[in-house]
N, C-alpha and C positions, 0 to 999 in steps of 0.2 A: 267856534261855531262856523257853519258853512257861510261863505260870503256870496250871497245871491247876485251881487253886482258883477262879480268875476264869473260865476257860473253862467250868467245870462249871455256872456260873450260867446259861449259855445253854441248858441242857438241862432241860426241865420235869420229866422223870421223876425227877430226883434230889430233887425236893421231896416225894415220897411216902415213906411208911414201910412196912415189910414186917414180917410176923409181929407186928403190934401197934404196936411203938414203935421198931423198929430201922431205922437208915438203910440205904439200898440201896447195897450194895457190888457194883457190876456189873463182873465180870471175865470177860465172854464176848463181847467185841467182835469176835473172829475169827469168831464165829457170825453175829452181826449187831450193828451199832453202834446207839447211841441217836441221836436226831434233835434238832438244835438248833431253837430258836424261829425262827431266820432261815429255815430250810427249811420248817418247819411253816406259817409265815406266808405264804410264797410259794405253797405248795400251796393253802392256804385261799383266798388272794386269786384264784388262778387259777380255782378252782371257782366262786367267788362272782361274778367279774367278767368272765371271758372263756372260759368253758367252751364249746367248739365243736370239732367234728371237724376235723382238720388236712388240708391239701392237697386240699380238696374245694370248699367254698363260697367265695364271694367277698365275703360281707358282713363288716362291720368286725371283729366279735369272732372270726370264723373266721380272718381274716387275722392278727389279733393272736396267736391260738393257734398258728398255723403258724410265725410269727416266733419265738415263745417256744421252740417245739420245735426249730427249726433253730438258734436261738441256743444251746441246750443242746448241740447237736452241735458247733458251733464251739468252745464252751468245752471240750468233751471232747477235741477234736482238739488244742487248745492245751495241755491238761493232759498229753496223751501225747506232745506234740511230733511229731505226725503229719507226716511230710515232705511228703505230698501234700494236706494240709489236711483239711477236714471231709468231703470225698467218700470218704475212706478209713475213716470211722467208720460202722458199721452198728449201730443200736440193737437190742438184744434184751432179754428180760425177766430174763436171768441169765447168769452165766458158763457154766452148763451148756448153755443153749440156744445160746450163742455157739460153744462147741466142737462141739456137734452140727451146727451149720450148716456149719462147716468140714469135719467128717467126711463129711457127706452130699454137700455141693456140691463141695469140692475132692477129698476122698478118693475119692468115688464116681467121679469123672471121671479121676483120675490114678493110682490104685493098681491093680496087677495081680497075678496069681498069681506068687509068688516074691519080690515086693517085701517089704521089712521096715520095720516101724514100731518105733522105739526109744522105750520108756517107762521113766522112772526109777522106782525102788522107792518113792519118797516121794510119788508122785502121789495126788491126790484122785481118787475114783472118777469124777468128771466128766471127768477127762483120761485115763481108762482105758476105761470102758465104751463110749463112742462109737466108739473105735478097735477094740475087740473086735468090735463090731457090723459095722463096715465091712470089717474083715478077713475076717469070716465070709462076707461077700457077694462080696468080690473075690478071695479066695485069698491075700491078703497075710498076713504072719506077724508076731506080736508078739515083740519081743526086749527083755529087761530090762536096764536100766542100773543097776548096784548102787550102794549107798551104803557109806560107811566106818562103822566102829564109833562114831565121834564125830559122826555125823549129817551128813556132807558128801557130795556126789556124788563117786563114785570116778572121778576124772579120768584115772587110768591105765587103767581099764577102758574109758573113753570111746574111747580110741584103738583098742581091740580090737572094741568093740561096733558102732561106726559104720563101715560098710563101703560098698563100691560098690553093695550091694543095698539100702542104707538109702534110703528115700524121704522119711521124716519122723521128726523127733525131738520128743518131747513131754516138756516139763519145766515144773515150777512155778517161778515167780520167787521165791517164798518159801513154805516148807512150812507147811501149816496145823497140823501136829503138832509138828515139830521147831523151827520158827521159822527154819530155815536160809535165809539169803539166798544164792541160787545164782548162780554166775558165768555168767550167760546169754551174755555176749559170747564166752566160751570155748567153750561148747556150740554156739553159732551158728557159730563159725568151723569147728568140726569137721564140723558138718552141711553147711555150704556147700562145704567142701573136696571132698565127694563128690557134690555136686549135689543134696543133700537140702534140705528145708525144715524150719523149726523152729516148733513150736506152743507158745506160752508161756501158761501159766495165771497171770494176774496178779491173781487175786481177792484175795490176801492182801497183796501188795506195794503195789498202787496206792493204798490208803488212807494209806500211811505214808511213802512216799518219792517223790522226784522220779522221773518215768519219761520216758525218751527212747527210744521204740520203735526209731527208726532207729539210735541209738547202741548199743542192745542187740544189734542185728543180727537182730531178730525178723522173721519173715514173717507170723505171726499172733499177736495178743496179745488174750486175752480178759480182761474185767474185769466187776465188778459194782458197783452203786451202794449197795446196802443195807449194805455193810460200811464205807462211807465217808460216813456221815451222810445219805445219800439214801434215798428210800423203796424198799420192795421193788418188784420188777417193773421195775427200771432197771438198765441195764448194756449191754454190747455187745461187739463184736469190731472190732479194728483189723486191717487187712490191707493189704499193698501194693496200690496201685491196679491194677497190671497183673494181679495174681492175682484180685482181685475181678472185673475185666472178663472174665477167661477163665472164671470159675466159672459154672456154671448156677445158676438160682434154687434156693433151699432149699424154700420154700413158694410155692404158687400162689394167686392170688386178686386182689382189688382192689388198686389203687394200685401194684402192682409191674410193671405192664404199660405198653406204649406203645400198641399197637393189638391188637385181638382179633377174630378170625373164629371161626366155629364149629369149624374144624378146625386152626387154628394161631394163633399170637400172636407179637408181638415184645415185648421187655421194656424196662423203663425203664432209664435210666442209673444207674450206681452213685451212692450207696448204696441208692437206692430199689428196685432190683431185688430186694433181700433183705428188704424190709419190707412183706410182704403184709398186707392187711386193716387194721383200725383198730389202731393202735399204742397202747401204754400211754403216751400223750403227756403226761398230767399227771405221771406218774412221771419222765419224761424232763426235764420242766421242773424238778421237784424235784432231779434230779441236777445240773442246771445251777446251781441255788441252792447245793447242797452243795459243788460245786467252788469257787464264789465264796467260800463261807464258809471252806473249808480254805485257799484261796489267801490269804485275809486273815490267817489264823493264821501262815502262812509255812511252807513245806515244810522248810526247814532247821531251824526251831524244832520242828516236829512230830517230825522224826527225832531231834533232840537229846533231846527229852523222852522218846521211846521208849527210846533207849539208856540214859538215866538211870534210868528207873523199872524197866526190865528188869534192869539191873545191880543195882539195889537189891533187887529181888525174888529174884534168884539168890543174892545174899549172905545174905538172911534165910532162904531155904529150907534153907540148910546147917545151920541151927539145929534143924531138925525131924529127929528120930531116925528112921532106917529109910526115908528118902525118896530115891528115885533120879530125877534129872532126865535127860530124854532130849534129845539135840541138843547143839549147840555151847554151851560155857560162857562164851564171850566175847560180851558183849552187842553188840559191834560187828559180829559175824558173823551176827546173828540179828535177827528182828523181835520185837515184843512178844507173843510166844506161848511159853508154857512148859508142856510136858506132863511129867507125872511119875507115878511109882508109889510108893505108900506100903505098906510091908510089912504083910501080914496085913489090909489094909483094901481091899475092892474099890472101884474108882472110883465106881460108882453109890452104894454106901453112903456113901462119903466126901462126895460132892456133896450127898446128902440131908441128912447131919448138919450140914454147914457152912451149908446154906441156912437152918437155924434161927437162925443168927447174921446173916442178911441177906446172905450172900456167895453170889454167883451164878457158878458155874463150869460147864463142860461135862464130862461123863464119857461114855466110850464109845470106839468105834473111829474116830470122827471121819471117817467115809467114806474110810478109808485102811487097809483090811484087809491088803493086801500089806505095808504098812509095819509094822503091828502084828506080823505074823508075823516080819518081819526083826528087830524089837525083842524078840521072845520073850514078848509079852504079849497078852492078849485085848483089853485096853482101857487107857486112861490117863485121868487127871484133867488137865484143861487150864485154865489161867488165861491170859487174854489182856487186854492193856492198850491204852488209847487216850488221846486228848487230854484226857479229863476225869478220868483216874485219878491219884491222888496217892499219896505215900509212906504217908499215913495209911490209905488203902485196903489197901495191902500189909500194914501192921501188923495191921489187923483180920483179914485173911486168914490170916496166920501164927498169930495167937492162936486163930483158929477151928480151924486144923489141929492145933494142940497140944491143944486141948480134945477134938477128935475122937479123937485117939490115946488120950488118957486114958479117954474113955468106952468105946472099944472094948476097951481093956485091962481095963476094969472089968466086962466081961461082955456087950458087944454094943450094939445100937442103943438109944438112949435113949427109945424110944417103943414 
């Protein structure tokens, strides 16, 4: 199994202290991951030795920059097991932009009045709002796919909700709140049975598990780099080549064209048709370095570590009085994300208190307000784990929660 104590040494941020002398206990990787030296070194080297705009100039460092960028695309295609190779990977700055690209380009061209878009109750706003916007423009209708009380997709309801009117099903591969790992293959089968497409939000799953977009049955798969050791501004969308070829461009400008006249233009081949203007090319190079780093750790080892530390954390959270965990309780059914509610302590207060012990967690609705309403809460506290987290991190976290409960019982915030 992966040795998190050894892996942790690759991440410079863990050398610092917070609140004077406390070690950093970072339990917010579902929000953004920390970056290893291997990625930071590649980024620094790129800017110091071959920084030049891509796909434009012919001089040596520009050619090197272009090759590094396209090498990152090939690495991403390999990571996702893209059946059509690198031409099926479009780089964007985030999962949000990737889903908006599909909503505007595919949705705008294919959705009509009376069509239905099925969206699960556990979706991040990034896989809800773009579809609301395109539905308002096209006359399509949003239909909800419910979840069960234990935090799984309601597969019985799937048979009722997905109908001949369905044109698209939107579902997360792994919930950013519940940690639930969804049966994408089953959802894709239901969608394809009625001629619909499936849009998969892979932002949370991609950093933690092997991904085979073809095997999942996905038509569109969005991902981000900053949750998987890469810099912010990196990520993209995978889509089947035939869909990308049929879709109109999302943004217009330089580099996405073939030829331009004043009154019309022809467009570049995929994936470049969707990459207008100067791309965040250094960030893409960083994504390629992050993929290489994670490949070196081993995806089976990453997943085994996640199951281990999540199971350990779930077990220890049972020791905290008045605490309710949301989502599946079997670590094999979830990723390293645990959201919970502690009686009589608002999540924002709780996160503030345990920060004094050096523990970093997220509190809020996690950009998933429909899910919060389903859970009957306004917000939750969320701890999320990654390759550098240890059992000792969990122990400090649990001790901090216990102290927070004692402080609140004693009359409120300790400041």
